[in-house]
C-alpha positions in Angstrom: 29.5 -186.7 4.8 28.0 -183.1 3.6 29.9 -180.3 4.8 27.8 -177.8 6.5 28.8 -173.5 5.8 27.8 -170.7 7.7 26.2 -167.8 7.0 29.6 -166.0 5.5 29.9 -169.4 3.1 32.8 -170.6 5.8 33.4 -174.0 6.5 34.3 -174.1 10.3 35.9 -177.8 11.1 37.7 -176.8 13.9 36.8 -177.1 17.2 38.6 -175.1 19.9 38.5 -175.8 23.5 40.0 -174.3 26.6 39.5 -174.2 30.4 38.4 -170.7 32.3 38.2 -170.4 36.4 34.4 -169.3 37.3 35.5 -165.6 37.7 36.4 -165.7 34.1 33.5 -167.1 33.0 30.9 -165.1 34.1 33.2 -161.9 33.1 32.9 -163.6 29.4 29.2 -164.3 29.4 28.4 -160.9 30.4 30.1 -159.6 27.6 28.9 -162.0 25.3 25.4 -161.3 26.6 25.9 -157.5 26.2 27.4 -157.9 22.9 24.3 -159.3 21.3 26.5 -161.8 19.4 27.1 -165.8 19.6 29.9 -167.2 22.0 31.8 -167.7 19.1 31.7 -165.0 17.0 32.4 -162.8 19.6 35.9 -164.4 20.8 36.9 -164.7 16.8 35.9 -161.1 16.3 38.0 -160.1 19.6 40.4 -162.6 18.8 41.1 -161.1 15.1 40.7 -157.6 16.7 37.2 -156.8 14.7 34.8 -154.5 15.4 32.3 -155.5 17.6 29.1 -153.5 17.3 26.2 -154.1 19.5 22.9 -154.5 17.5 19.6 -153.9 20.2 17.5 -156.6 20.2 15.3 -158.2 23.5 18.2 -160.5 24.5 20.4 -157.1 24.6 18.1 -155.3 26.0 17.4 -158.0 28.8 21.2 -158.3 29.7 21.9 -154.4 30.1 19.2 -154.2 32.5 20.3 -156.9 34.1 24.0 -155.8 34.2 22.9 -152.3 35.5 20.5 -154.1 38.4 23.5 -155.8 39.0 26.0 -152.6 39.4 23.0 -150.8 41.4 23.4 -153.5 43.9 27.5 -153.0 44.0 27.0 -149.6 44.6 24.7 -149.7 47.5 27.2 -151.8 49.2 
């Protein structure tokens, strides 16, 4: 079997899984979308106290727009 390296030349063969409540998942998904990173990279950076720099792209723009619309709805209630 051939080893598959990631973009930084690391061989990642460990799988980590854990359970979350629907509310926790919602928070995680929102933060991942706003970061523009993959969920894996977001979690690894948070766990290793590395800086998360948001790089704008269409996906991040859409996540920010959706988050702002949600905030507007909550404010109106």
